[in-house]
Each structure stands twice: as structure tokens, then as C-alpha cells.
C-alpha positions as CSV (number, residue, x, y, z in Angstrom):
1,M,-16.5,-108.4,382.1
2,K,-17.8,-106.7,385.4
3,I,-19.0,-109.1,387.7
4,N,-21.2,-108.4,391.3
5,R,-19.8,-109.8,394.2
6,K,-23.1,-109.1,395.9
7,I,-25.3,-110.9,393.2
8,L,-22.6,-114.1,393.0
9,M,-23.0,-114.4,396.7
10,K,-26.7,-114.3,396.3
11,V,-26.4,-116.9,393.7
12,F,-24.3,-119.2,395.5
13,L,-26.6,-119.3,398.6
14,I,-29.4,-119.8,396.5
15,I,-27.7,-123.0,395.1
16,A,-26.8,-124.3,399.0
17,A,-30.5,-123.6,400.1
18,S,-31.9,-125.9,397.1
19,L,-29.5,-128.6,397.6
20,L,-30.0,-128.8,401.4
21,Q,-33.7,-128.4,401.2
22,S,-33.3,-131.1,398.7
23,S,-30.9,-133.2,401.3
24,F,-34.2,-133.0,403.6
25,V,-36.4,-134.5,401.4
26,F,-33.5,-137.5,401.2
27,A,-33.8,-137.6,404.5
28,Q,-37.4,-138.7,404.8
29,E,-35.9,-142.1,403.3
30,A,-32.8,-142.2,405.3
31,V,-33.6,-145.1,408.1
32,T,-36.1,-147.7,407.8
33,V,-38.8,-148.4,410.0
34,E,-38.4,-151.8,410.5
35,E,-34.8,-152.2,411.6
36,G,-33.7,-148.5,412.0
37,V,-30.8,-149.4,409.5
38,L,-29.5,-146.1,407.5
39,G,-30.8,-146.4,403.8
40,P,-29.6,-145.1,400.6
41,A,-30.9,-141.5,401.0
42,Y,-28.7,-141.2,404.0
43,Y,-25.5,-141.3,401.9
44,K,-27.5,-139.1,399.2
45,V,-27.2,-136.4,402.1
46,L,-24.3,-136.7,403.7
47,G,-23.2,-136.5,399.7
48,I,-25.2,-133.0,398.9
49,L,-24.0,-131.7,402.6
50,F,-20.1,-132.2,401.7
51,F,-20.4,-131.1,398.1
52,V,-22.0,-127.7,399.5
53,L,-19.1,-127.7,401.8
54,I,-16.6,-127.9,399.2
55,L,-18.7,-124.9,397.5
56,A,-18.7,-122.9,400.2
57,I,-14.9,-123.3,401.0
58,I,-13.9,-122.6,397.4
59,Y,-16.0,-119.7,397.0
60,G,-14.6,-118.2,401.0
61,F,-10.9,-118.6,399.1
62,M,-12.1,-116.7,395.7
63,Y,-14.2,-114.2,397.5
64,F,-12.5,-113.1,400.7
65,G,-9.1,-114.3,399.5
66,T,-5.9,-112.3,400.5
67,E,-5.5,-108.4,400.2
68,E,-3.7,-108.4,396.9
69,I,-7.1,-109.9,395.8
70,K,-9.5,-107.4,397.4
71,E,-7.3,-104.7,396.2
72,E,-7.8,-105.9,392.3
73,E,-11.9,-105.8,393.3
74,K,-11.6,-102.6,394.0
75,A,-10.4,-101.7,390.4
76,V,-12.7,-103.6,388.4
77,E,-13.6,-100.3,386.4
78,E,-9.8,-99.6,385.6
79,P,-9.1,-100.0,381.9
80,G,-7.3,-103.0,380.9
81,K,-8.6,-104.9,384.0
82,A,-7.8,-108.4,383.9
83,S,-10.3,-110.9,382.3
84,L,-12.4,-112.9,385.4
85,W,-10.7,-116.0,383.9
86,A,-7.2,-114.7,384.4
87,R,-8.3,-113.4,388.0
88,I,-9.5,-117.0,389.0
89,R,-6.5,-118.5,387.5
90,Q,-4.2,-115.8,389.6
91,A,-6.4,-117.0,392.6
92,M,-5.6,-120.3,392.1
93,T,-2.2,-120.4,391.3
94,K,-1.0,-117.3,392.9
95,A,2.0,-117.1,390.3
96,A,4.3,-114.5,390.4
97,P,3.6,-112.1,387.5
98,L,6.4,-112.0,384.7
99,D,7.2,-108.5,385.5
100,K,8.3,-110.0,389.5
101,E,10.0,-113.1,388.9
102,D,13.6,-111.5,388.9
103,E,12.3,-111.1,392.7
104,I,11.4,-114.9,393.4
105,L,14.3,-116.2,390.8
106,M,17.0,-118.9,392.3
107,E,20.6,-118.8,392.2
108,D,20.8,-122.7,390.9
109,D,21.2,-122.7,387.3
110,Y,21.4,-126.1,385.4
111,D,22.6,-125.8,381.9
112,G,20.9,-122.4,381.4
113,I,17.5,-123.5,383.3
114,K,16.8,-121.6,386.4
115,E,14.0,-121.8,388.5
116,L,11.7,-119.8,390.2
117,D,10.5,-120.0,394.2
118,N,6.9,-119.8,393.1
119,R,4.4,-120.8,396.6
120,V,2.4,-123.7,396.4
121,P,-0.6,-123.4,394.1
122,P,-3.7,-122.5,396.5
123,W,-5.8,-125.2,394.1
124,F,-3.2,-128.0,395.6
125,N,-4.0,-126.7,399.0
126,Y,-7.8,-126.8,398.4
127,L,-7.4,-130.4,397.7
128,F,-5.5,-131.6,400.6
129,Y,-8.3,-129.6,402.6
130,A,-10.9,-131.4,401.0
131,T,-9.1,-134.9,401.3
132,L,-8.9,-134.0,405.2
133,I,-12.6,-133.1,405.2
134,F,-13.2,-136.5,403.5
135,A,-10.9,-138.4,405.9
136,I,-13.0,-136.9,408.7
137,Y,-16.3,-137.7,407.1
138,Y,-15.2,-141.3,406.2
139,M,-13.8,-142.1,409.9
140,F,-17.0,-141.0,411.5
141,N,-19.0,-142.5,409.1
142,Y,-17.3,-145.9,408.8
143,E,-15.4,-146.1,412.2
144,V,-17.1,-144.2,414.8
145,F,-21.2,-144.5,413.8
146,S,-20.6,-147.7,411.3
147,A,-23.1,-146.2,409.3
148,G,-21.3,-147.1,405.9
149,K,-20.9,-150.7,405.1
150,S,-17.6,-152.1,405.0
151,Q,-16.3,-153.9,401.7
152,A,-16.9,-157.1,403.4
153,D,-20.5,-156.1,404.6
154,E,-21.0,-155.2,400.7
155,Y,-19.9,-158.6,399.8
156,E,-22.3,-160.4,401.6
157,A,-25.1,-158.3,400.7
158,E,-24.2,-158.8,396.7
159,M,-23.9,-162.4,397.4
160,Q,-27.3,-162.6,399.4
161,A,-28.8,-160.6,396.6
162,Y,-27.4,-163.0,393.7
163,S,-28.4,-166.0,396.0
164,L,-32.1,-164.5,396.0
165,K,-32.0,-163.8,392.3
166,K,-30.8,-167.2,391.5
167,A,-33.0,-169.4,393.6
168,Q,-36.0,-166.6,391.5
169,L,-34.6,-167.8,388.3
170,E,-34.4,-171.5,389.2
171,A,-37.7,-171.5,390.8
172,S,-38.9,-169.9,386.9
173,G,-36.8,-172.8,385.2
174,A,-34.6,-170.2,383.7
175,F,-31.9,-172.9,383.8
176,V,-33.7,-175.8,382.6
177,T,-32.5,-177.3,379.3
178,E,-32.4,-180.6,377.5
179,A,-29.5,-181.6,379.2
180,N,-30.9,-181.4,382.9
181,V,-34.3,-181.3,382.3
182,T,-36.5,-183.6,384.7
183,M,-40.2,-184.5,384.6
184,L,-42.4,-182.6,387.4
185,K,-44.9,-184.4,389.4
186,D,-46.3,-181.7,391.4
187,Q,-49.9,-181.3,390.3
188,N,-49.8,-177.6,389.8
189,D,-47.0,-178.1,387.2
190,L,-49.0,-180.8,385.4
191,E,-52.1,-178.5,385.3
192,S,-50.2,-175.8,384.1
193,G,-49.0,-178.2,381.3
194,K,-52.1,-179.5,380.4
195,D,-53.4,-175.7,380.1
196,I,-50.6,-175.1,377.5
197,F,-51.3,-178.2,375.9
198,K,-54.6,-177.4,375.3
199,T,-53.8,-173.6,373.8
200,N,-51.1,-174.8,371.7
201,C,-50.9,-178.8,370.8
202,V,-54.8,-179.9,370.2
203,P,-54.9,-178.7,366.7
204,C,-52.2,-181.6,366.1
205,H,-52.2,-183.8,368.8
206,G,-56.2,-183.7,369.5
207,P,-57.8,-183.1,372.8
208,D,-56.9,-186.2,374.6
209,A,-53.3,-186.4,372.8
210,G,-54.5,-189.5,370.5
211,G,-53.1,-187.9,367.6
212,V,-54.3,-185.9,364.7
213,V,-51.8,-184.6,362.3
214,G,-49.6,-185.5,364.6
215,P,-48.6,-188.5,366.3
216,N,-50.6,-190.2,369.2
217,L,-48.5,-189.0,372.5
218,T,-50.3,-191.9,374.6
219,D,-48.7,-194.9,373.8
220,K,-45.2,-196.1,374.0
221,Y,-44.2,-195.3,370.3
222,W,-42.0,-192.5,369.6
223,I,-40.6,-191.0,366.4
224,H,-38.0,-188.6,368.0
225,G,-37.4,-190.7,371.2
226,G,-39.5,-190.6,374.6
227,G,-38.6,-189.4,378.2
228,I,-38.6,-186.2,379.4
229,K,-35.4,-185.0,377.7
230,N,-36.3,-186.3,373.9
231,I,-40.0,-184.6,374.3
232,F,-38.5,-181.4,375.8
233,T,-36.1,-181.2,373.0
234,T,-38.7,-182.2,370.5
235,I,-40.8,-179.0,372.2
236,K,-38.3,-176.6,372.2
237,Y,-36.4,-177.0,368.9
238,G,-39.6,-178.9,367.0
239,V,-39.4,-180.4,363.8
240,P,-39.8,-178.1,360.9
241,A,-39.7,-180.7,358.0
242,K,-42.8,-182.5,359.6
243,G,-44.6,-179.0,360.5
244,M,-43.8,-178.9,364.1
245,V,-42.6,-175.1,365.1
246,S,-40.1,-174.9,367.6
247,W,-41.5,-173.5,370.7
248,Q,-39.0,-172.1,372.7
249,T,-39.6,-168.2,371.3
250,Q,-43.2,-168.8,372.7
251,L,-42.8,-170.5,375.8
252,N,-40.4,-170.0,378.6
253,P,-38.2,-173.4,379.6
254,K,-40.4,-174.0,382.9
255,Q,-43.7,-174.1,380.7
256,M,-41.8,-176.4,377.9
257,Q,-41.0,-178.6,381.0
258,Q,-44.1,-178.4,382.1
259,V,-46.1,-179.4,379.0
260,A,-43.4,-182.1,378.3
261,S,-44.1,-183.6,381.9
262,Y,-48.1,-183.6,381.3
263,V,-47.5,-185.5,378.2
264,L,-45.7,-188.0,380.0
265,S,-48.7,-188.2,382.5
266,L,-50.7,-189.0,379.8
267,Q,-49.1,-192.2,378.8
268,G,-51.4,-195.5,378.8
269,S,-54.6,-192.9,379.0
270,N,-56.4,-194.9,376.3
271,P,-57.8,-192.0,374.2
272,A,-61.2,-192.7,372.3
273,N,-60.0,-192.9,368.8
274,P,-56.0,-193.2,368.8
275,K,-54.1,-192.7,365.8
276,E,-51.9,-195.8,364.8
277,P,-48.7,-196.4,366.3
278,Q,-45.6,-194.3,364.6
279,G,-41.9,-195.0,365.3
280,S,-40.7,-197.3,367.6
281,I,-41.0,-198.3,371.2
282,W,-39.1,-196.2,373.8
283,Q,-37.7,-197.9,376.9
284,G,-35.7,-196.1,379.1
285,D,-32.5,-194.8,377.0
286,S,-33.1,-197.2,374.0
287,M,-35.3,-197.5,371.2
288,Q,-36.8,-200.6,369.8
289,V,-37.7,-201.1,366.2
290,N,-41.2,-201.4,365.9
291,Q,-42.1,-205.1,364.8
């Protein structure tokens, strides 16, 4: 297979130029205006430049190589020329040809096993050079310019992000359950609960919660227990046997807490046509049998 080195070099330069161009695009967001702190794009730029540098080193070794490789390049048109992969493998390993192994055969003999004095493979050296380059980058990035975040800084940033997310979830009521729910007294929450009640509960409990198909919610009598926790539980899981659906798939915990709090705020509101009492009187955490 014939390879035009000039074309290969042009392709490499085009790829390198494209990567560098994209790095300049990323650099536009590399520094935040407010505090001058290096942003995520800064690391993208460095990563791209580092990648281009490694490509340049590897290509340089393979293209310019040693005199032996250059001599092989002159014989591309010769019959029986080694394949491209064979030449690449030879350039990366520098292993002695089979017909020259006698020249590097060592005198040691271990139970018939002999050893060849092959040189260190170039690919291993390339890897070592790459680690040196990365070490220099790492030193300047983390120790000299302090551009990169240390593990402690990353931990603090993650903890702050977690705390912020947790606060947002708590504000949305994501952690509210029947075990820890409390009554809301803020007027905005009660108004939200009122809107939810009017949208979903009026057909069964009436616009003033006096009861229609469902029971009166304004007196002291409760079928499934009063108090915020019992009302929240009833709303969440419903009472399928009596036709009340579970609302946990339609309302989030915060909304169920709001509507439960609104229902409790209607205690003693005396609707115009209340339904007869049902269930038992609820006082605190106990139920008293209705006499």
C-alpha cells in the first residue's frame, strides 16, 4: 500500500488546525466576567492542546524517525515492500528482524531458554514522554497557577451544590411524607391549597367542603382520622373502597400538604348545608366514638 507522506502531513495539519480553532471557540467562555475564575472551557482548551501536542510528538517520531526508517521510505515502490502496519509496528517496537536475532542473542541460557538483547520499545518511551508532559501541565495547572481545583475544593463545591439542591427539594416538599408532614399556616400555601381543592375536591365535598358524596370536612367528625397526618395520608393513598382515588400520582407532596392544611383551616367554618356528621370526633391523637 502506497502512502503519500506529503498528503498525510497535510491531513495532520488540517486536523491540528481544526482542533486549535475549536479551542479558541471554547476559550470565549473560559473565564467568567464576574470573578475572573477559570471556567470549564479552560480545561477543554488545555485538553485539546495537549491532545494536539501528543499527536505532533507521535507523528514526529513516525515521520522523521531514524535513518533506517528513512531508507525504508525510499523503497516504497520495491516489490515485497512491508505493509503499512508492519512498518508502523517496526517503528513502534524497533525489534530486531528474525534474520538478525543472532547478533543480539545473549549468552545466558536458562533451561534452553535464551534471551535477546532488544532495545526498549519506542512506544514505551513515547508513553514515558507523555507522562512527563502531563506532569509539567499538572504542576503548572495545580501548583503554579492554581487554575485547577484541588480534591478538597472539588469536595466543597460538590457539598455546596448538594446543599443547594437539597434546599430546593425541601422547598418543593419533595421530602414531605405522612410521617413528617406538618400543617402549613402561610397564607400563600393556604391559597394554593384552596385552588387545588376547588379544582379536584369540589365534586365530592362541595365548594364549601360541607360534603356531597364525600363527608363534611368542616366539623370535628372524621371517618379516617383527623389531624394533618391522617388527612395527608387519606389524600395520598385515597379510599378506593369508597370511591376516593389516590392523589399521589397527580399531586406532588407539597401540593398534598397544602390542600390538607387548607382542609384543616376550614374547621368550624359552618357551611350553608352541611352533611350530617360521619365517623368519630377527633381530638388530638385519639378518636372518640360518636354518641
